[in-house]
N, C-alpha and C positions, 0 to 999 in steps of 0.2 A: 323403380328402375327406369320408368319411362323418361324422367328428366335426364338421367345419365346417358341413356341411349340417344336422346335428342342431341345432347352435347357432342356425343361421339359422331353422330351423322353430320352435324355441322362442321366438326373438325375434318372429316373425310371430304365433305363438299368443298371446304376452303383449300384443301390440298389439290383438288381437281380444278379449282379456280386458277391456281398457278399453272396447271397444264393448259387451260384455255388461253391465258394471257401469253404464255410462252410461244404458242403457234398462231393464235388469233385468226383462225379460219372457222368456217361453219362446221367442219367435221371435228375440229378440236373441241368446240363447245358441245357438240353432240356427244363426243367421248366423255367430256366432263360430266354432262348430265347422267349418262349411263353409268359411269364409274361411281358417281355419288350414291347410286342405288345398289349397284352390283356388290361393292365391297361390304357395306353393312349387312346386306342379305346373306352373303357368303359367310360372314362372321356369325350370323344368327343360325344358319342351317348347318354349317360345318365348324363348330367351335374348336375342335381339336386342331384345326389348321392355323389358328390365330393364338398369339400370346394374349394374356389377360392382365388387367389391373383391377384391384379391388375397389368397388365403388364405396365412397365415404358415407355408408348408411349404417348408423349405429343400430345394434340389436340388443334385445334384453335377454340376458342369460339367467334363466329362472333358478338355477342352482345357487346363484348368489343370494337369492331370497332365502334359500334353505339354510344358509350359514347364519342368517339373522333370525331364525325361528326361535321362539322362547323355549327354555328348558323347564320341564316339570316332571314330577314322578307320577302324577295322576292325570291331570288335564292341563294342557297349555293352550292359551288362546291369544291370538293377536287381534286386538279390538280396533276395527275400523281405521286402518291406516291407508288413506287414499294415496294412490300412486299416479300423479298427473303424468299423462303421456308426453314424452319429449318429441320435439319436431324432428322428422327425418325427411330425406328426399323422397322416400316412398310415399309420404303423405300427399305429395303432389300428383300422384298417379291419376286419381279420379278427376280433379279439376283439369289436368292437362289432357286427359282422354276426352272429356266433354268439350274443352276448348278446341282441340284438334278437329273433332267431328263437326263442331259448329262452324268453324272457319271454312273447312272444306265444303260443307253444305252451302254456306253463303256464297262461296265462289262458284259452286255448281249452279245455284239458282241465278247468279249474275250471268253466267255463261248461257244458261237456257233463255234468259230474258233477251240477251243480245242476239242469240240465234233467231228467236221469234221475231224480234224487231227487224232483223235483216231479211227474213222471209217476207214480212209485210212490205218492207220497202222495195224488195226486188219485184214484187208484183206490179209496182207503179213504174218501173223502169221500162224503156222501150228498146227494142232490138234495132241495131243499125249496122251498116257496113261502112267503116271508116278506113280510108286508104287501103281498101281491099281486104280488111280484116273484120270479122264478125265480133261485135262488142255490144255491151249494154251501156245505155246512156241514162244518167240520172241528173237530178237538178243540181246537187252540190256534193255528191259522194264520189270519191275517187281522186286521182287514178289509183286503182287497186285491183287485186285478184281476189274474188270472193267465191265461196263454195269449197266443199271438201271433196265430194265424190266427182262432181263435174265442174271444176272451177272455170270461171269466165272473167274476162277483163271488163271492168266498169270504168267509164270515163264521165267526168262532169260536163255539163253543157258548155262551160267556158273553154274547155279544152278544144272544142271544135272550131273555135275562133283563133287558135294559135297558128303561127306560121307552119307550113308543112314540115319543115326541118325539125322544129321543136316537137311537133306531134309525133313525128317518126321516132325521135329519141324516147319519148314517153312510152309509145307502144312497144318499142324494142326492150325497154326495161321490164315491162310487165310480162312480155313473152318469155324473158329469161326466168322469171319466177315460175311460169308454167312448165318450162323445160326441166327445171331443177326440182320440180315437185315440192315446192316450198310450202304450200298450204297444208298437206299432210304432215310435213316435218314440224311446222310450228304448232299444229294441233297436238301432235304427240308430246312435244316439249311442254305444252300447257297442261296436259294430263299429268305429266311427271310433277309439275308444280302443284297441281291440285291435290295430289296424294300426300304431300308434305309441305303445306303452306307456311309452317313455322320455321322452315330452314332458310335463313337469309342467303346462304350460298347458292341455293337453287334459284332464288329471285335474281341474283346477280348473273348467274349463268343464262337464264332466260332472256334477260335484257341484252347481254352481250351476244347471244345467238341471233337475236333479231337484227342487231347492228351488223354482225358478220354476214348474214344473209343478204342484206342490202348492199354491203361493200362488194360481195362476190358478184352480184348482178351488175353493179356499176362497172366492175372490172371487165366483165364479159361484153358489155355494151361498148366500152372504150376499145376493147381488143378488136372490134370490127372496123377500126379506123375512124371513129367519131371524134369530134372536137371536145377536148376536156373543158376548156373555158365555157363553151356553149352549153355543155351538159351541166356544169356547175351553176350557170345562170338559170337553167331550167329548174334545177332543184330548189333554188331560192324562190323562184316564182311559184312553184307548187306549194312550198312551205308557207308562203305568204297568203295564198288564196284558199288553202285547204280549210274546210269548215268542220268536217266530222271525221273522226277516226274510228274505224271498225275494229273491234276487239279481235286480235290474232290474225288479221288480214295482212297478206304481203302487199306492200304498197310502195310506190315511188316516193311519196311524201310521208315518211315516218316522222316521229316526233322531232321538234326543232332541235332538241339536244343532240340528235344524231347528225344533223346537217354539217356542223363544223368538222366532225371526225371524217365524214365521207368526202367532203371537199378537200381536206388536207391529204387524205389518202390518194385521191385522184391526181392532185397537182404535184405530189412528191415524186421525185425520180427514184431510180433503183439505187439503193445504198452501195457504196464502194465495197464495203466488206460484207456483202450479202451472205456469202456462204459461211463466213465465220459466225454471223448472227444466227443462221439456220442451225449450225452445229451446237451453239450455246443453247438455243431454244430446245433442240432435241435432248440435250443433256439434262436441262432443267425439267423437261417433260418426263423423261425416264426416272429421274430422282423423285419427282412428286408422285408418280404412279407407284413406285416401289415403296415410298414412305407411307402412302395410303394403305397399301396392301399389308405392310408390316405393322401398322398401328395396332396396339393391343385393344381387344374388345373389353367392355366393362363387364364385371361380374359382381354381384351383391352377396353379402353374407346370408346364410340361411340359419334358422334355428334348428334345433335338433330334430323335431318332428318333420319339418319340411325336408330336411336333408335325407332322412330315412325314407320318406315317401317318394322322393325324386331319385333316389339312388338306384342305378341299375343293378342287375344281379352280378355284374363284374366289378362292382365298386370295391375300392381298396380303402380301408379305414386305418388311420394311424393309431398306434397304441403307445402309451407312455411306458418305455422300457427301463428307464433309470433316472434318478435324481442325482445330479453331480454335486450341486452346492445350493444352499449351505448344508452342513452336515447335521445341524441340530434342529431341524424342522419338526413340528408336531404333526401336521397333516400335509402330505405332498400335494402338488397341483393335480387337478383332475380335468380331463378334456370333457367339455360339456356340449360343444357344438362345432360344426365344421370338421376339419381334418379329414375330409372324405374326398377321394379323387378316383379316377378311373384308369384302367390299364391302357397305356399309349398304344396306338395302332401299330407302328413300325416294330417295336420290340415284340409285340404279341405275334405278328406274322413271322418274325424271325425266330420265334421260340425262345426268346431271352426271358429269364426269370431271375428273381433274387430279391433280397431285402435292401431297403434304403434306410440308413440310420442318419438322422439329422440331430444336431445339438443346437439349442437355442435358449435364450433367456426369456422367461415369463415374468412380466412386470406385475405390479400390485393391482393393476386393473384387469389382469387375465389376458393380456395381449402379448403377442410375440414381438420382440424387438428385431426388426428386419436386419439391422447391422450385425446381430449376434448369431445369425444362422450359419452353421458350419456343417459341411458334409463329412461324416465320419466314414460312411461306406455306401457304395452305389454300384450296381452292375452295368448301368448305361446312363448317359446324360439325359435321355428323354425321361427316365424315371426320376432323376434328380429334379428336373424342372417342374413336373406335375406334383411331386411330393412337396417341394418348397412352396409352390403356390397354395397347396392345400393347407400347409402348416401356417402360412401367414394369414389365412382366412379363418383359422381355428380360434375358438374362445375357450379359456380355461377358468376354473375356479382357482384363485391364487393359493399359494402355499401359506401356512400360518406357522409362526414360531413365537413362543413366549407370549401368547395371547394376542399377537398382532399379525397383520398381513405382511408378507415379505416377498421379494423377488427370488426366483429360483432358476438354476440352470438345469435343463432337462434334456433327455434324449428321447426322441420319438421315432418309432420304427414303422415302416410301411413294407409289408410283405407282398411283393408282386408275384403272385402265383396264378398261373393261367388255368384255373380249374373252377370256373364259376358254377358249373352244374352241381359239383359236390357241395359247395358252400350253400347253394340254394336249397338243395335237398336237406341239408342239416338244419337250415332255418325253418323250413316247412315242418320238419319232424318236431323241432322244439316248439314251434307255434301250436301244433296239434296237441302236444303233451301238456303245455301250460293251460290251454283251453279245457282239456279234459279234466285236469286237476281242479280248475276253478269251478267247473260244473259239479264235481264231486263234493267240493267244500261249500257249495251254495246253501244247503240246509243248515250246516254248521254255522255259517256267517249269519243266517237269518235268526237262528235261535239266540245266539250271543248278542247280536245287535239289538233285538227286542229287550233283552235282559239288561244290557249294560250301556248301549249307545243308541237309544231309539231315535235320536235326532238325525242320524244318517239315513233313516228310512223315510223321512219326510220328503214329499215330492219336490220341494224347493228349499233353497237355503244357500249359505256361503260355501266356498270350496273348503274341503277338509281332508286331512289325513287321519284315518282311524286305525289305531294299533290294537290288535287283539293278542295278548301275551298268554301263552299256554304252556303246559308241561308236555311230557312225552306221550301222555294219553289224550292229548288235544283238549284237556280241561282248561278253559279260560278262567284264570284267577285274577286277571288284572286287565285294564284297558286304558287307553289314553287317546285324547282327541286334540288335534291341532287345527285350529280354524284360521283360514287365510283370506281375510276380506280383501287384501290388496290384489288378488287375482281376478277380481271383478266377475266371479261366478265361473271362471274357467277351471278345468280339471288340473290339479297339481301335476307338474311334469319335472320338477326339480329332482336331481339325483339324491338318493338316500344312501348315506354311508355310516361309518362308525360313529361319527359325531352326532348325527341326527338320532341314531338309535340309543346312544347313551344319554341324550337329552330326555328321551322318553323313559328309558330304563337305565339308571346310572350303573347297575351291576352287569350290564350286557358285556359280553366278551367274545373273542374270536371263536370260542368253543360253541357258541350259540348259533342258531340259524334263523333266517328270516327270508321272506319273499313277498312281493306285491302280487296280490291275487288278480288274475286277468279280469278286467272289467267286463269283457264279453260274457263271462260266465255268471256275472252278477246283475246283468241288465234286467231292469224291471223290479229289482229288489232294492238296491241302493241307487240314488240319483247319480247322474253321469259325472258330476264334479266332485265326487267323493272317491278317494283312493283307499282301499282296505289293505293293510299290511299285517301279515301274521308273523309273530315272533315266537320262536321256540326257545324258552328259557325255563329250566327246572328251578323251582323256588329254592333260594338259599337263605341261611340265617340272617344275612345282612339285608335281605329284602324286607323293608319295614312295613310295607303295605301288602296285605294278602286278601283284602276284601274287594268285592266288586264296587266300582264307582261309576255311576252313570254320568255321561257328559252333560255339560250345561246346556240349557235351552237358549234360544235366541233372546227370550225375555230376560233370563238371568244374565246373559252377556251384556245386554244394554243396561241393566241395573248396575252391574259391576263397573261399567265404563262411567256411568254418571256418578257413582260413589267415589271413584279414584280422582275424577276431575274436581269434585267438590272438596275432597280432602287436600288436594294439591293447592287449591286456591286459599283454603283456610289456614294451612300451615306455612305456605311460602308465597304470600301475596307480593313479596318484593320482586319476584322474577317475572311477574306479569306486567305488561306495558313497557317492555324493554326494547321495542322495535323489532329488528330482524335477527337479533342475536340468538343462535341456536341454544336452547335451554333444555335440561333434563331434570325432572323431579322424580326421586325414588321414594317409594312407600312400602313398608313391610307391615302386614296385618296378621292378626290371628284368625282362627276359624269363625269368630264371632264378629269380625269386621272392625275390631279395635286396633288403632294404630299403635305399633310397637316402636317403629323407628322411621325417620325420614331424613332426606338430604336433597340438596339442589346443586346443580352445576351449570355454568354458562360456557359458551364457546365450545360446544360439542360439535365435532365435525360430522356432518350428515350429508347424504346424497339428496337429490331433488325429491325422492319419494319418501324421505324420512328415515332411511336406514343408516346405521352407523357406518362411516367410511372404513373403519377398522375391521368390519365384518362381525362385530360382536352381536350376539343375540340379545333379546330383551333381558333375559336373566343375567347375562354377562354384564350388561350396563348396570343392572340393579345391584349386583354383588360388588362391582367396582366402586360404586358410590357408597355402599354400606358393607365394607369388607368383613364386619363382624358376622355376617350371615353367609359367608362364602361356602361353608360346608353344611348349610342347613338343608333339611328335607322339606320339599314344597308340595302342597296339594294343588295349588294353581299359581301360575305366574303369567305375565304378559305385559303388553304396553298399549296405551291408548293415546290418541291424539287429543288436542284441545281446540276449542273455537279460535284461540290465538295460535296461528299455524306454526310459530317457531317453538312451541312448547310441546314436549311429549312426556307422558307420565309412565314410568316403569314401576310395576307393582308385583307383589308376591304375597301369598298366604302360606305361612309356615305350618308344619305339622305339630311340632313340639316347641312352643315359645321358650 
């Protein structure tokens, strides 16, 4: 988000550049510098007072991975499917942070070196009284005002040889800098630049402030009845003979690029339509300030765990209340991240409550189409705005119909009820109950894991979902293990629904129960990246497996991956060496590892991390390529990548060939 906030600050700074140019005075540029900081800081500290726009930072929705998990009746394993990370703006945070600090530090060191050099040179300057004024005289530094706490005028030796009238003009200009307290002003402006050296708008404001300060002092000198042509000639002479420029010092001879602008300003007369120009400038200034204050601040999407961790007790979470279309979907859309907002301040103070119902279309990528958002019901416009912003930042697991991913029109409800203490109490009570239940089940998990799934007790290993299927007496008669190498060792967080449960246990129904055991109660027993799920399902006649089956070890998984890669190359050599065409090889084997059937397909639509765009699991792809095994019972199934990155091998071992 640092990159997005930098762009936001640059935009605000450019708006205040318009303010500075509209009035073009020293105070206009001071206001521009202050406004370039005040508005972003206010947007950061008081986000409710600003509109928002979603930052274009893609996020990974882990439940999408769940839809592509393999289906198996005993053990399902995804073998080593690397998921290369996609580039996002948030990847720039670390280099930008280091670059920001490095540039600011370099500028600070440069400023320190300049100050040290100035102190050393000042010791060599002599004090003198020139035309009744106490000044410092240097060899070739000046004319300028140096010093922050006790500023002094410094003149070069050659200035003492100038005619009295020219020297008087020179001293009058420097005295105007002292009266206006320009050294502290320029020092403060440089500090503002030091804090955000990456902002080009601040550099421009700093440059224009220095020019405005010089023009202001010129105008004050000429207002005393001095000759403008003589003053302009003096500026040219100082610019020609100036040898050294002091960093940040207020001086008569600023850079040569300023001289033309200063002389033009001095010699130009008062415009005929002066007040009309002032009115237009004030209108432009007001518009630029209002535009900067109304500019929406950036917000980035959060994944589900971040949203829950950062959600205050008064957070309002959207719920999917209805699916309007299509009417023949198999699995409805599911909210997997975002969709969380807070209670607006004004309605809360006024005691306004009520539900907001929004209707929108969820596309096949799980995103909301902004043009489709319709307000069905809302008690207050403030509720409508925050609910709409939350819905647009939400991510969904798309709906599926007839084996494919489809768009769906849904209704999402936000219940704005001003009772955070009750909700917090309920959450705390639920949290304590789940932890107590996990601690009660800990010995039960330990016993059955040692008997059936010893691999989850190992101190290190890949991410896994371990299913313990038991009857009403908590007797575990079956287990299943899903290994997820693509999570890179992180704990599974994807949502578990009917489809995932039926992949593990095909006869699972709504009459059965299931729950994820709280990992806090299993800490020290199973490793942190293993999620244990208990499934209550009384054995039925159609359950073909009733014996315990231990999960495969890491060595067995690697051996199986090597076997299916070898078989794919032996029976389908023609699909290898075909460039970047996405290819799938399907293999069906018996329990002895003998190949029963095989098939290959090219032009398979896959995402960058190797998952099917359609949302199919490994077993779905396997049975699509080999439809004769669609209703087969499997002891193991999964998919494995190949050294040739465009090929993925989908495999399964049937119970009864």
